[in-house]
N, C-alpha and C positions, 0 to 999 in steps of 0.2 A: 583856594586862598593862598598867600604869598606871605613869606617871612616877614614882609614888613609888618604886616598883619598884627603879629603874634607880640605880645608883653615881653619884653625882656629876653632870657635865654640866648644872648648874643653869641657866648661860646659854642654852643650846640648848634645853633644855626651855621657857624661857620663851618665848623667840623663835619657837617652834613654836607655842606656843598663841594669842600674839599675832597668827599670821596667821590662825587660824579667827574670832577676836575681830574681827578686822579686816576679814573676806573677802577674805584675799589669801591663799588657798591655790592654789598653782601648780598645774599639773594634772602636772606632771614632776617630778620632784625627785631630787636626787642625794644621798645622805647617804654623805660619804667620809670615810673614818677608820680609824685601822690595827686591826688584829686585838686584839680583848679592850678596845676603847673604849667598845662598846655602841651602837654604828651601827645594829644589826639590831635591839636592842630599842628604841631609839628610836623607830625605824621602823613598829614593830609598835605601841608606845604610842600615838604620833601618827594610826595609822590609827583605834584604840580611842577613841580622843579627838574624831575628827571623826564617828563612826558611835555616839556615846554619847548615850544620850535624855534623858540627865539630867544634862549638862556642868556639872562644878562650877568653880570660881573659876580652878583650876590642875592640875584631872586630870578624868579621865573618873570617873563616879560608882562604877563596879566593881561595882554590884548590878544595874542594867536587864538586858534582855534580850539586849539587843545586847552588854553588856559581858561576860555571862556567856558567850555563844559564842564572842567573840573571847578570853577568858581559856583556852579548850577548843581554841582555832584552828578552830572549825569553822562560823564565820559564814558564810551563802552568798553574802555579798559581798567575801569577803576571800579574795583568792587568793595561791599561792605560784608564783614559780620561781625555779631553784636549778641550779646543776651537780650532773650524775648521772653513773653509769659506765653506760652505755646497751649490752645484751647485742644487742638489735634495733635497727635503722635508724630503727623506727617507736615507741622507746621514748619516753614522757614524761614530765616531774615527777608525775603523777598517778599512776604505777606504784611510785611511791616514797613517797606521801603518808604512809603510815602510819609510817614509820620518818622522815619530817622530821618529823611532831608531835611523836614520843616524844623524838626527839633535842632539837627545841626547847624542848619544857616542861620538859625535866631542867636544860638548860643554855639560855638566850637567850645566852650569849656565847659561839657555837656557832663553832669553826673549821673549814677544809675537812679536815682530818686528825680531829677528832673526828668529823663528818660521815660520813668514808669508814668510819669504825670499825661505823656501822651499815648499813654495805651491801656486798654482796659484790664489791668493788674488783677484785679479782685485780689485773692488772697493766695495767688500762685506764687511761685518762686521762679526768679529769671535763671536762667541757664541757654546753653547751647547745645542742642541735640542732637543726636546721631543722624537725623534727616538733615539736619542744616551741614553737618561734616559730609554727607555724601554730595549735597548740592556744592560744596565748596571744591570738591576733588571735580565734579563736572566740568563747574565753570572756567576752573583753571588747568582742563585737560587740552582747551583750544589754544592757537598761537594769538598774540596782541591782533588787535583788528585796525587800530589807526597808529598807536604810538610803539615806540622801541620797546614801553614794558606793558605787561598786564600784570598789574597788582592789586593785591588784596590786604584792605585793611581791617585785620581783626582786635576789635576793641573789647577789652576784658577778659582774657585769654582765661581768668583764673574762674571763669564759669563753664568751661569745658570738664566734663568728668571725664570718667576713664574712656569715655566714646572717643573722646579728641585724640586717643590712639591710632584710629583711622587715618589720622592726616600727616602722620609720622614719614610716611613714603613719598609723598607729596613734597613735603617742605625739605625733605631731603634731597630729595631727587626731584627736583621740579622739571616743568617745559622749560626749554631756553626762554630768558630773557621775563621770568616770573618773578615776581617778589612777592615775599610775605612780611608786612608791617605790621607787628602784634603790638598794641598799646596797653600796658597792664601798670597795676596801682600797687598790688603785692606779690612779691617773688616767690613767697615760699608757698603760696596758694595757686601756682601755675604746674601742672605735671610737669615733673623731671624729663623724662622723656621727650617733652617739648622744649625747655629751658635749654638743656644741653647742645639742642639743635639751632640757637639761635646767638646772633653777635648781640650784646648787651649795651644798650646807649643809656645812660641813668639822667634821666632829667631833675635837678634841684628842683625845691620851693622856691619861689618867686620872692624876693625880699621887699619890703614894707614901702622903701621907696619907690620900686617898679609900680607897685599896686598905685600907691599915692598919685604919682603923675599921670596912670594912666584913667583915673579917676577924674581927675581935674581937667585933662586934654579931650576925653571922649566923652565924659558923663556930666562935666561944667558942674562939680562939687566944688564947694570952698575948701581951701587948703585945709584947716582945723577939720571938717567933716572928712574928709579923703583921709585926713591922716588917723583918725578914731577908727573909720572902717578899716584901712590899711594893717592896724596893729592890732582889731578884731578879729581878722579874717586869717592872720597867722599864716601868711605865703598862698591861701587857697584863693585864687580869684574867683572861683565859682561862689564861694562864700561872699566874697564882698559885692558881687553881681546882685546876689539874692538880698542883700540887706538896704540896696538901693531901693528895692520895690516896698522895702517896709516903710510904717508911719517915720517921719526924721524926728529922733529923739538923742538928744546928749547923754548918752549912757556915762560917760564920765562924770557930770553933773550928777545924774542921777543916783549914782552910786556913792559918790561922795557925801552926797545930801544924807543917803540911808546910814553910810557908816556913822556921820558924826551923830545922827539922833540915836541910834544905838549907843554912841559912847555916851551920850549925856543922858542914855535911859529916858526919853521922853515917849511915856508909855502914850498918850493921844496922839500925838504928831506921828507916830510909827503907825498906828492902827489906820490914819488917815491916809499915810504913805501906800501901805500895803493894799489900799482900796486901788489907789493909785496904779500900781503895780498890775493888779489883778486885770485892768481893762486895757494894757499894752495888747494884750493878742498873743497867743501863743509863741509866736515866731520872734518877735521883739522882747518877750520874755525870757527864752531861750538864749538869744543877742545879749542881753543882762547880763544875764548870770555868766556868758562867755566872757562878756567884758572883763567881769568883777574877778573871773578865775585868773586872768591873762595878768591884769593888774597887781593883784595879791602875787601873782608868781614873780613879777620884776621886782616889789618889796622884799620878797624873800631873798631874792639875790641881790639887792644893796642890805638886807641885815647879814647877809651869810658873808660879806665883803666883796662881793662879784659886781659892783656898782657899775664897772667898766664893760661890762656884757650887756649892759641895761638898754634898752631900743624905744623907750617912751619918749612921746612927743615933748615939748621942752613945758608945757602947759601941765601934763600928768605926773613929768618928773618932778617938777615943784611941789605939788600937793604929797607925790610921795617921799619926798625927802622929810616934810613934816611930819606925816603920818608915821612914820618909823620911830619916830621920840616917843612916841605912845604905844607903841605894838613890839612886843620882842617876835623873836624868830619861830618860837611853837605858838603863839597866839596867830601868827599869819598863816601857818601851816594849818591850823585847826579850822581857822575861816576857811580857807580853799578848799579844805576837805568837806566843810559844809555846802561848799556852792557848787562843787562837783556832783554831790548827792542830790541837790535842786534841782541840777540843771538835768539829770536823769529822769526825776519824778515830774519836770517838766514837760520833759518830751514825750512823757509816760499819761500825759492828762489829768497829773493831780490836782485836788482842788487849788486854784493859784491863790485865793484867800486864807487859807489854814494853812499851805507850804509855806509861803511868804510870812507869814505872823509866826510860825514856829520857828524858821530860820532866824529872822528879826531877834527873837527873845534869846537865840543859844547865842545870837553875837554879842548881845548884851550881857550875859554872863562870860564870855570871853574879853569883851573890850572893857566894861565898866566896873567887874568885879574882879577881871584877871584869875579865871577858872578855865582850864584845860579841859573837854571832856574825854576821857577815858573809859571807852564802851559805855555805859549806862549810867558813869558816876563822873565828878568832876575833880580835878585837884589844882591846888593852886600855883599860879603862872610862878 
C-alpha cells in the first residue's frame, strides 16, 4: 500500500516520511486513531516505504520487488498480529492469515465487525492470546530476510490481556532492525506497560470534505449523495464505505418528511410512513437514526448560538434554519435523546413498527404539543 492511496492525513504521511529521511525511525510506534481514520493503512504504507528499494520523495515506488510483495501482503519480513476468535488454546494469528489478507486487501479501513464477518466467530470474544504472544517472539527472534527491517504490525493491542506482558522484553530490546507498529483505537484499554514503551502517533478523524471527495472520485457518487454520506459517517471512512452497500435513500428527505408529519400530527400518514421505515432493513434504519441524531445535533448548535461551527451541506443547512423557528433547544435535545434510544433498540433487533410508531408519537408530543419528557412525565416547553 502506498501513501498516495490513503485518504487525507497529509500531515501524518509527511511526518512518517521525514522520520525515514532523517534516520529517526523508532523501533516501537503506536498509531492511535478512531475507527475509519486510516491508522492501519498508514502503518502498512509506512512499512512499505521503509522496505522500498527505490524510495521516491514522498512515497514508495510501488514497482520494486519489495513493493509488489507488500501490495499482496506476502513480504517475508512483514508480519501481522490481530485479534481472532480462538477455537483452541494454541491457535495463533497464522491460523487465520488467509482470511486476514483477503479482508485487508479488500478494505484497508478494516473494523473488528468487518473482520468478524470473515471468521467463524460464533459467540466467542476476540482476543490476542498467550500462544500468539509466543508466536510473535519466535517470529521476531530472526534477522530480516530480504529488507532492511523486519516489521510486525499489531492491530488492536487493546485485545492483549495481561499475557501481553510477555512481549515487554522484545518490545524494549528487539533484535536489530526490528520494528513494532501498533495500531489502536482506544488508548485507555492498552496495557500501560506496553503503552509506555511506544512512540505515540495520533491519527485524527477524516473531515467531511475528504470523505466526500473520495466518494465522488473513487465510488462515482453524486455530490449530494457523497455529502450526505460524509456527514452521516462523522469522519469514519469505514462507516461511509458500508453505507455505499445499503439501498440508496435520501436520509435527509426521509427525516424531514417524518418531522413534518409529526409537527402536523398527521396520524394516518405517520402510520403509513412507519411501515416504510420498517421495510428499510436494519442497517438502513440504523443509518436513518444516525442521520437524525447528527442533524438534530447541528440544530442544537445553531439554537445555542454556535452556528459558525455547523458543517451541514447547503440544502440541509437551509432546512435547519427553517426548523429552528418551530423548535426550542430543550425540544431538540429531547428529540435527540429519543433518537439515540431508538438507535440502541434498532441495533438490538427491536420490532421496527412498534419502535418507530412509539418514537413518532413521542415526537408529536414534543413538536406539536410542546411537551418535554421528564422521566415518565411530560412538562410544557
